[in-house]
C-alpha positions in Angstrom: 63.2 13.7 -44.1 63.8 12.5 -40.5 62.7 9.0 -41.4 65.0 9.0 -44.4 67.9 10.1 -42.2 67.1 7.4 -39.7 67.1 4.8 -42.4 70.4 6.0 -43.7 71.9 6.1 -40.2 70.7 2.6 -39.4 72.0 1.2 -42.6 75.3 2.9 -42.2 75.7 1.7 -38.6 74.8 -1.8 -39.4 76.8 -2.1 -42.6 73.7 -3.0 -44.7 72.1 -1.2 -47.7 69.3 1.4 -47.1 67.0 -0.7 -49.3 67.4 -3.7 -47.0 66.9 -1.4 -44.1 63.7 0.0 -45.6 62.3 -3.5 -46.1 63.2 -4.3 -42.5 61.5 -1.2 -41.3 58.4 -1.8 -43.3 58.2 -5.3 -41.9 58.8 -3.9 -38.4 56.1 -1.3 -38.9 53.7 -3.8 -40.2 54.3 -6.0 -37.2 53.8 -3.0 -34.9 50.5 -2.0 -36.6 49.4 -5.6 -36.3 50.3 -5.8 -32.6 48.6 -2.5 -31.9 45.5 -3.9 -33.7 45.5 -6.9 -31.5 45.9 -4.8 -28.3 43.2 -2.5 -29.5 40.9 -5.5 -30.2 41.5 -6.8 -26.7 40.8 -3.3 -25.2 37.7 -3.1 -27.3 36.4 -6.5 -26.2 37.0 -5.4 -22.6 35.2 -2.1 -23.3 32.2 -4.0 -24.8 32.0 -6.2 -21.8 32.2 -3.1 -19.6 29.3 -1.5 -21.6 27.2 -4.6 -21.2 27.9 -4.9 -17.4 27.4 -1.2 -16.8 24.1 -1.2 -18.8 22.8 -4.2 -16.9 23.8 -2.6 -13.6 22.1 0.7 -14.4 19.0 -1.2 -15.7 18.9 -3.2 -12.4 19.3 0.1 -10.4 16.5 1.6 -12.5 14.3 -1.4 -11.8 15.0 -1.2 -8.1 14.4 2.6 -8.2 11.0 2.0 -9.9 10.1 -0.6 -7.2 11.2 1.7 -4.4 9.4 4.6 -6.0 6.2 2.6 -6.2 6.5 1.6 -2.5 7.2 5.1 -1.5 4.3 6.5 -3.5 2.1 3.9 -1.8 3.4 4.9 1.6 2.8 8.6 0.7 -0.8 7.8 -0.3 -1.3 5.8 2.9 0.2 8.5 5.1 -1.9 11.2 3.4 -5.0 9.1 4.0 -4.0 8.6 7.6 -3.4 12.3 8.0 -6.8 13.1 6.5 -8.6 10.5 8.7 -6.7 11.7 11.8 -7.5 15.4 11.1 -11.2 14.5 10.7 -11.0 12.5 14.0 -9.4 15.5 15.7 -12.2 17.8 14.5 -14.8 15.3 15.7 -13.1 15.0 19.1 -12.8 18.8 19.4 -16.5 19.2 18.6 -17.5 16.5 21.0 -15.3 18.0 23.8 -16.9 21.4 23.2 -20.4 19.9 23.4 -19.6 17.9 26.6 -18.1 21.0 28.2 -21.2 23.0 27.3 -23.5 20.3 28.6 -21.5 20.1 31.9 -21.8 23.9 32.3 -25.6 23.8 31.7 -26.1 20.9 34.0 -24.1 22.6 36.7 -26.1 25.8 36.4 -29.4 23.8 36.6 -28.2 21.9 39.6 -27.1 25.1 41.4 -30.6 26.6 40.8 -32.3 23.4 42.0 -30.1 23.3 45.1 -30.9 27.0 45.9 -34.6 26.2 45.6 -34.2 23.2 47.8 -32.5 25.2 50.5 -35.3 27.7 50.5 -38.0 25.1 50.7 -36.1 23.1 53.4 -35.8 26.2 55.6 -39.5 26.8 55.1 -40.4 23.2 56.0 -38.0 23.3 59.0 -39.8 26.4 60.3 -43.1 24.7 59.8 -42.0 21.6 61.7 -40.6 23.7 64.5 -43.8 25.7 64.7 -45.9 22.5 64.8 -43.7 20.9 67.4 -44.0 24.0 69.7 -47.8 24.2 69.1 -48.1 20.5 70.0 -46.1 21.0 73.1 -48.3 23.8 74.2 -51.5 21.8 73.5 -50.2 18.8 75.3 -49.1 21.0 78.1 -52.7 22.4 78.4 -54.1 18.9 78.1 -51.8 17.7 80.8 -53.3 20.4 83.1 -56.8 19.0 82.4 -57.8 22.2 80.7 -59.1 23.5 84.0 -57.9 27.0 83.1 -56.3 28.9 80.2 -54.6 32.2 80.6 -54.4 35.0 78.1 -50.7 34.5 77.5 -51.2 30.8 76.4 -54.1 31.8 74.3 -52.1 34.5 72.6 -49.3 32.1 72.0 -51.5 29.5 70.4 -53.3 32.2 68.4 -50.0 33.5 67.0 -48.7 29.9 66.3 -51.9 28.9 64.5 -51.9 32.1 62.5 -48.5 31.2 61.2 -49.7 27.8 60.2 -52.7 29.2 58.4 -50.3 31.5 56.5 -48.2 28.5 55.4 -48.5 26.4 52.3 -48.6 23.0 54.1 -52.1 23.2 55.6 -55.0 21.7 53.6 -58.4 23.2 53.5 -60.0 20.6 55.8 -57.2 21.0 58.3 -57.4 24.7 58.0 -61.1 24.6 59.0 -60.3 22.6 62.1 -57.5 24.9 63.0 -59.8 27.9 62.4 -62.4 26.4 64.7 -59.7 25.8 67.3 -58.4 29.3 67.0 -62.0 30.7 67.6 -62.4 28.4 70.6 -59.1 29.5 72.1 -60.0 33.1 71.5 -63.3 32.5 73.3 -61.6 30.7 76.1 -59.2 33.6 76.5 -62.1 36.0 76.6 -64.0 33.9 79.2 -60.9 33.7 81.3 -60.6 37.5 81.2 -64.4 37.8 82.1 -64.1 35.4 85.0 -66.1 32.6 83.3 -66.3 29.5 85.6 -63.6 26.8 84.7 -66.3 24.2 84.2 -67.7 26.3 81.4 -64.2 26.7 79.8 -63.7 23.0 80.1 -67.0 22.4 78.4 -66.2 24.7 75.6 -62.9 22.9 75.1 -64.6 19.6 75.2 -67.2 20.8 72.7 -64.4 22.3 70.5 -62.7 18.8 70.1 -59.4 19.4 71.8 -58.3 15.8 71.1 -59.2 16.2 67.4 -57.2 19.4 67.2 -54.2 17.5 68.8 -54.5 14.8 66.2 -54.8 17.4 63.4 -51.6 19.1 64.6 -49.8 15.7 64.8 -51.0 14.8 61.3 -49.7 18.2 60.1 -46.4 17.6 61.8 -46.1 14.1 60.2 -47.0 15.5 56.8 -44.5 18.3 57.2 -41.8 15.9 58.3 -42.7 13.5 55.4 -42.6 16.4 52.9 -39.3 17.6 54.2 -37.9 14.0 54.1 -39.3 13.6 50.5 -37.8 17.0 49.6 -34.4 16.0 51.0 -34.7 12.6 49.3 -35.5 14.3 46.0 -32.5 16.7 46.5 -30.2 13.8 47.3 -31.4 11.9 44.2 -31.0 15.0 42.0 -27.6 15.6 43.4 -26.7 11.9 42.8 -28.0 12.1 39.3 -26.0 15.3 38.7 -22.9 13.7 40.2 -23.3 10.7 37.9 -23.9 12.9 34.9 -20.9 15.1 35.9 -18.7 12.0 36.4 -19.8 10.6 33.1 -19.1 13.8 31.3 -15.8 14.3 33.1 -14.7 10.8 32.3 -15.8 11.2 28.7 -13.9 14.6 28.5 -10.8 13.0 30.1 -11.0 10.1 27.6 -11.6 12.4 24.7 -8.8 14.8 25.7 -6.4 11.9 26.0 -7.6 10.5 22.7 -7.2 14.0 21.2 -3.6 14.2 22.5 -2.8 10.8 21.1 -4.4 11.8 17.8 -2.3 15.0 17.6 0.8 12.9 18.4 -0.2 10.4 15.7 -0.8 13.3 13.3 2.6 14.7 14.0 4.2 11.3 13.5 2.3 10.8 10.3 3.4 14.3 9.0 7.0 13.6 10.0 6.9 10.2 8.3 5.3 11.8 5.2 8.0 14.4 5.1 10.7 11.7 5.4 9.0 9.6 2.8 8.6 12.5 0.4 12.3 13.2 0.9 13.2 9.6 0.1 10.9 9.7 -2.9 12.7 12.9 -4.1 16.1 11.3 -3.7 14.8 8.1 -5.4 13.5 10.2 -8.4 16.8 12.1 -8.6 18.8 8.8 -8.5 16.6 7.3 -11.2 17.0 10.4 -13.4 20.8 10.3 -12.8 20.8 6.5 -13.6 18.8 7.1 -16.8 21.1 9.9 -17.9 24.1 7.7 -17.1 22.6 4.8 -19.0 21.9 7.0 -22.0 25.4 8.4 -21.9 27.0 4.9 -21.6 24.9 3.7 -24.6 25.9 6.7 -26.6 29.6 6.4 -25.7 29.6 2.7 -26.4 27.9 3.2 -29.8 30.4 5.9 -30.6 33.3 3.8 -29.5 32.0 0.9 -31.6 31.8 3.2 -34.6 35.3 4.5 -33.9 36.6 1.0 -33.5 35.1 -0.1 -36.8 36.8 2.9 -38.6 40.1 2.1 -36.8 40.0 -1.6 -37.9 39.2 -0.5 -41.5 42.0 2.1 -41.4 44.5 -0.4 -40.0 43.6 -2.9 -42.7 44.2 -0.3 -45.3 47.6 0.7 -43.7 48.7 -2.9 -43.5 47.8 -3.4 -47.2 49.8 -0.2 -48.2 52.8 -1.4 -46.2 52.6 -4.9 -47.8 52.3 -3.4 -51.3 55.3 -1.1 -50.7 57.4 -3.9 -49.4 56.5 -6.1 -52.3 57.3 -3.3 -54.8 60.7 -2.6 -53.2 61.6 -6.2 -53.1 60.6 -6.8 -56.7 62.0 -3.7 -58.4 65.1 -2.3 -56.4 67.4 -5.3 -56.2 69.9 -4.4 -58.9 69.9 -0.6 -58.3 70.7 -1.2 -54.6 73.7 -3.3 -55.4 75.2 -0.7 -57.7 74.4 2.3 -55.7 75.8 1.3 -52.3 79.3 0.0 -51.7 81.5 -0.3 -48.7 81.2 2.7 -46.4 83.9 4.1 -44.2 82.4 5.3 -41.0 83.8 8.2 -39.1 85.1 7.9 -35.6 82.4 7.0 -33.1 84.2 7.9 -29.8 83.0 11.6 -29.7 79.4 10.6 -30.3 79.3 7.8 -27.8 81.1 10.0 -25.2 78.5 12.7 -25.7 75.7 10.2 -25.3 77.3 8.7 -22.2 77.7 12.1 -20.5 74.1 12.9 -21.3 72.8 9.7 -19.8 74.9 10.1 -16.6 73.7 13.7 -16.2 70.1 12.6 -16.7 70.5 9.8 -14.1 72.1 12.2 -11.5 69.4 14.8 -12.1 66.6 12.4 -11.4 68.4 10.2 -8.9 67.7 7.2 -11.2 70.3 4.4 -10.9 69.0 2.6 -13.9 70.1 5.6 -16.2 73.5 5.6 -14.5 73.8 1.8 -15.3 72.7 2.5 -18.9 75.5 5.1 -19.2 78.0 2.6 -18.0 76.8 0.0 -20.5 77.0 2.5 -23.3 80.6 3.3 -22.3 81.5 -0.4 -22.2 79.8 -1.0 -25.6 82.0 1.7 -27.2 85.0 -0.6 -27.4 83.1 -3.7 -28.5 83.8 -3.5 -32.2 81.3 -3.3 -35.1 77.7 -2.4 -34.8 78.3 -0.1 -31.8 75.6 2.4 -32.6 73.0 -0.3 -33.2 73.8 -1.9 -29.8 73.7 1.5 -28.1 70.4 2.4 -29.7 69.1 -1.0 -28.7 70.0 -0.3 -25.1 68.4 3.1 -25.2 65.3 1.8 -26.9 65.0 -1.0 -24.2 65.3 1.6 -21.5 62.7 3.8 -23.2 60.4 0.8 -23.4 60.9 0.0 -19.7 60.3 3.6 -18.7 57.3 3.8 -21.0 55.9 0.6 -19.6 56.4 1.9 -16.0 54.7 5.2 -17.0 51.7 3.3 -18.5 51.5 1.0 -15.4 51.7 4.1 -13.2 49.0 5.9 -15.2 46.9 2.8 -15.1 47.5 2.5 -11.3 46.6 6.2 -10.9 43.4 5.7 -13.0 42.5 2.6 -10.9 43.1 4.5 -7.7 41.0 7.5 -8.8 38.2 5.2 -9.9 38.2 3.0 -6.9 38.5 5.9 -4.5 35.6 7.6 -6.1 33.4 4.5 -6.2 34.3 3.5 -2.6 33.7 7.0 -1.3 30.3 7.0 -3.1 29.5 3.6 -1.5 30.6 4.9 1.9 28.4 7.9 1.6 25.4 5.7 0.6 26.0 3.3 3.5 26.4 6.1 6.0 23.2 7.7 4.7 21.3 4.5 5.0 22.8 3.8 8.5 21.7 7.3 9.5 18.2 6.7 8.2 17.9 3.4 10.0 19.3 4.9 13.2 16.7 7.7 12.9 13.9 5.2 12.4 15.2 3.2 15.4 15.3 6.4 17.6 11.7 7.2 16.6 10.7 3.6 17.4 12.5 3.7 20.8 10.7 7.0 21.5 7.3 5.5 20.6 8.1 2.5 22.9 9.1 4.9 25.8 5.8 6.8 25.4 3.8 3.6 25.2 5.5 2.2 28.3 4.9 5.4 30.1 1.2 5.1 29.2 1.2 1.5 30.3 2.8 2.5 33.7 0.2 5.2 34.1 -2.7 2.8 33.2 -1.4 0.2 35.6 -1.1 2.8 38.3 -4.6 4.0 37.6 -6.0 0.5 37.6 -4.2 -0.2 40.9 -5.6 3.0 42.4 -9.1 2.1 41.0 -8.9 -1.4 42.6 -7.8 0.1 45.9 -10.6 2.6 45.8 -13.1 -0.1 45.0 -11.8 -2.3 47.9 -12.1 0.7 50.2 -15.6 1.4 49.0 -16.6 -2.3 49.5 -15.2 -2.2 53.0 -16.9 1.2 53.8 -20.2 0.0 52.3 -20.1 -3.2 54.3 -19.4 -1.3 57.5 -22.0 1.3 56.8 -24.6 -1.3 55.9 -23.9 -3.1 59.2 -24.2 0.1 61.1 -27.4 1.1 59.4 -28.9 -2.4 59.7 -28.2 -2.3 63.5 -29.6 1.2 63.8 -32.7 0.3 61.8 -33.3 -2.8 64.0 -32.8 -0.7 67.1 -35.2 2.1 65.9 -37.8 -0.5 64.8 -37.6 -2.1 68.2 -37.8 1.2 69.9 -40.8 2.3 67.9 -42.5 -1.0 68.7 -41.6 -0.6 72.4 -42.9 3.0 72.6 -46.1 2.0 70.7 -46.7 -0.9 73.1 -46.2 1.4 76.1 -48.5 4.1 74.7 -51.1 1.4 74.0 -50.8 0.0 77.5 -51.2 3.5 79.1 -54.0 4.5 76.8 -55.9 1.2 77.4 -55.9 1.9 81.1 -56.2 5.7 81.3 -58.6 5.9 78.3 -61.4 3.8 79.9 -63.1 6.9 81.4 -62.4 10.4 80.1 -63.0 11.7 83.6 -59.9 9.9 84.9 -57.9 12.2 82.7 -59.7 15.3 84.2 -60.5 15.2 87.9 -59.7 12.6 90.6 -62.3 11.4 93.2 -61.5 12.8 96.6 -60.7 10.3 99.4 -60.2 7.2 97.2 -57.4 5.8 95.0 -57.4 7.7 91.7 -55.4 7.2 88.5 -52.7 9.7 87.8 -54.3 10.9 84.6 -52.5 14.2 84.4 -49.1 12.6 84.9 -50.0 9.8 82.5 -51.0 12.3 79.9 -47.6 13.9 80.1 -45.9 10.5 79.9 -48.0 9.5 76.9 -47.1 12.8 75.2 -43.4 12.3 75.9 -43.7 8.7 74.6 -45.4 10.0 71.5 -42.5 12.5 71.0 -40.1 9.6 71.4 -42.1 7.5 68.9 -42.0 10.4 66.5 -38.2 10.8 67.0 -37.6 7.0 66.6 -39.8 6.9 63.5 -38.1 9.9 62.0 -34.7 8.5 62.7 -35.8 5.1 61.3 -37.0 6.8 58.1 -33.9 8.9 57.8 -31.6 5.8 58.4 -33.6 3.7 55.9 -33.4 6.6 53.4 -29.7 7.0 54.1 -29.1 3.3 53.6 -31.1 3.3 50.3 -29.2 6.4 49.1 -25.8 5.0 50.1 -26.7 1.7 48.4 -27.6 3.6 45.2 -24.4 5.7 45.3 -22.3 2.6 46.0 -23.9 0.6 43.1 -23.6 3.6 40.7 -20.0 4.3 41.6 -19.1 0.6 41.4 -20.7 0.4 38.0 -18.8 3.5 36.9 -15.6 2.0 38.3 -16.3 -1.2 36.4 -16.7 0.7 33.1 -13.5 2.7 33.8 -11.6 -0.5 34.6 -12.8 -2.1 31.4 -11.7 1.0 29.4 -8.3 1.2 31.0 -7.7 -2.6 30.7 -8.6 -2.3 26.9 -6.3 0.7 26.6 -3.6 -1.3 28.4 -4.1 -4.3 26.1 -3.7 -2.2 23.0 -0.7 -0.3 24.5 1.0 -3.6 25.2 0.3 -4.8 21.6 1.7 -1.5 20.3 4.9 -2.0 22.3 5.3 -5.6 21.1 4.7 -4.5 17.5 7.1 -1.6 17.7 9.7 -3.8 19.5 9.5 -6.3 16.7 9.9 -3.5 14.1 12.8 -2.2 16.2 14.5 -5.6 16.1 14.1 -5.8 12.4 15.6 -2.3 12.1 18.5 -3.4 14.3 19.1 -6.3 12.0 19.0 -4.0 9.0 21.3 -1.5 10.7 23.8 -4.3 11.6 23.8 -5.5 8.0 24.2 -2.0 6.7 26.9 -1.3 9.3 28.7 -4.4 8.3 28.7 -3.3 4.6 29.8 0.2 5.7 32.7 -1.4 7.8 33.7 -3.5 4.8 33.6 -0.5 2.6 35.7 1.5 5.1 38.2 -1.3 5.3 38.5 -1.5 1.5 38.8 2.3 1.3 41.6 2.1 3.9 43.4 -0.5 1.7 42.9 1.7 -1.4 44.2 4.8 0.5 47.2 2.8 1.7 47.9 1.7 -1.8 47.2 5.0 -3.6 47.8 7.7 -1.0 50.6 6.5 1.2 53.5 6.9 -1.3 56.7 8.9 -0.9 56.2 10.6 -4.3 53.1 11.9 -5.9 51.8 10.7 -9.2 52.3 14.1 -10.8 55.9 14.2 -9.6 56.5 10.6 -10.9 54.9 11.5 -14.2 57.0 14.6 -14.7 60.2 12.6 -13.9 59.4 9.9 -16.4 58.5 12.3 -19.1 61.8 14.1 -18.5 63.7 10.8 -18.7 61.9 9.7 -21.9 62.6 13.1 -23.5 66.3 12.7 -22.5 66.6 9.2 -24.0 64.8 10.4 -27.2 67.4 13.2 -27.4 70.2 10.6 -27.1 68.7 8.5 -29.9 68.3 11.7 -31.9 72.0 12.4 -31.5 73.0 8.9 -32.6 70.7 9.0 -35.6 71.9 12.5 -36.7 75.5 11.6 -36.3 75.3 8.3 -38.2 73.2 9.9 -40.9 75.7 12.7 -41.3 78.6 10.3 -41.5 76.7 8.2 -44.2 76.1 11.2 -46.4 79.6 12.4 -46.1 81.0 9.0 -47.1 78.4 8.8 -49.9 79.6 12.1 -51.3 83.3 11.0 -51.3 82.4 7.7 -53.1 80.7 9.7 -56.0 83.7 11.9 -56.5 86.0 8.9 -56.7 
C-alpha cells in the first residue's frame, strides 16, 4: 500500500500518469538491482582473493610451525640426551671422588702407622748408637792408659753397657760371642784388681782376651747401627715421599674431579633450563599450529558458505530481474489505452503548508545535531517552494541526495571503523609477537653473557694458577740449584776431610804400630814414642772420621732425596701445567664460540627490534588516525542514524501529502 501511495504521489507531483511512473520505477528498480549485483560481484571477487591469500598465509604459517616443531623436538631430544649423559657423568664423578677420598684416608692411616713404627725403631737405634759410642769411648780410654790397671767402677760400667748391647736386637751371634768373651775377661780383670793381682797379669789377660779385636767389634757394631739407622731414615723418607706423591696425586685428582663435578652440575642446570625453555617454545608452537589449523578450517568453511550464498544470490537476482522485466513489458503492452482514459489533468492542493512543515523539520534537525548541511538543505527547500511546477519532486530529490550523502558518510565511517578495529588488532598482535621474540632473544643473550662471564672468570683463575705454578717452579729451580751447590760443596769438604783423617791415622798407625810395646811402656832413660798420647789422638781422629763419614753419608742421602723430591714435584707441576693449559685452551674456545653466538643473537635482536619499532610506529599512526578524534564512532553513528531517520520522515510527509492530494482530486473527477 505504501508503494502504491508513493507511486500516486510521485505521479501527481510530476504531472504524469501512475502507469508511466510505475514503468519508470520498475526501470529504476531493475537498474538498482543490477548495480547491487555488480557491487556484490566486486565484493565477492575481493572476498575470494582474501580467502586465497588467507589460506596461503595460514598454510605457510603451518609449514613454518611444522619446521619449527621439528627443530624444537630435535633440540628436546638432544637436550634430553645431554642431560642423561651429564647425569651419568656426575654419578661416575661422585663415585670416583668417593673412592679417591677413601683411598686417601686409608693411605693416611697406613702412613701414620708406619711413621709411628719408624719413630720407635729410630729411638731404639739412637739408644744403641749412643751406648756403643760410650762403650767405645770407655774402651779407648782404657787402651790409652795402656791397660796397666782396671778398677771395679770401670769394669762395672763396661759390664752394664755390654749387657745392654747383648739385650738389643742389633748384635749378631758371632759378635755376641766376642762381646761375651770380653764381658767375662772384664769380670775376671775386675776380680783380679780386687784380689791384688799384679798388673802384668791383668795386662796379659787383656792381651790374651783380644782387646783390639773387641774394639774393632764395637766399631763394627757402631757402623752397622749407624748404617741401619741411616737406612731406616732413608726408608722413612722414601715412604713419606711416596705418600706425599700419592696424596698430591689423589688431592689433585679430587680437585680436578670436584671442579669437573661443579661444571657438570652447572651444565646440567643449563641443559634443564634450556629443555624447559624449549618445551615451552614447543608448547607455544603446537598451540599456534592448532590455532592456525582451526583458523584455516574456519576460513575454508566460511569461504565455501559465502560462495554458496553468492551463487544463490546471483540466481535470485537473475530471477528478480526477469520478473521486473516481464512486469514492465506486460504493463507497456497492455495498459496504454486504460491509462489515457483513467487519468486526466489533476488539480493539486496548495503546497505551502507541506513545504513549510518539511523546512521546519529540517532546520530543527540541523540545530539539534549541529549539522550545517541540514540547515543549508532547509534553506534550499524554502527557496524551491516558489520555483513553480514540480516542487515536491525537486524537494524530494534534494532530500534523497542528502540521504545518499549521509548514508555514504555512514558507510565510509563504518568501513573506517572496521579498518581501524582490524588494523589495531593485527598490529597489537604483531607487537606482542615481536615483544615476546625480543624478550626471548634478550633472555638468551643474558644467558650467553653469563656463560661468558663464568668462562672468563675460569680463564682468569687458570691464568693466575699457571702464573703461580710458574713462579713456584722458578723458586724450586733456584732453591734446588742453591741446595745442590751447598750439598756438593759439603760433600767435597767431607770427602776431603775423611781422606785427610784417614791419611793421618795411617801415618800415626804406621809409626806407632811397629812395636806393640811402644803403645804399652816406654824405655827409661832414652827417647820413647808417645804411644799413650798417640793412641788418644788416633781414637779422636777415628771419631772425626766417623763423624765426617756419617755427615758425608747424610749429605749424600739428603742430596739424593732432595733431587728425587725436586724431580717428582717438577713432574707433577708439569702435568698440572699441561692440564691447566688444556683447560685454558678449551675455556678460550668456549668464550669465542659463545661470543660468536652472542653476536648472532645481537643481530637477530636488532632485526627483531627494528620490526618491533616499525610495528610501534605503524600502531602510532593507526591510533592517531582511529583514536585521536573529537567524536567517538558510536556518537557519530547515532548522529547519522538520527539524521537519516529525520530525512526519511520528511520524505514520508511529502509522499503522504502528495498521495492524499492525488486521491482527493481523483474522487472529485469521478463525481464530475
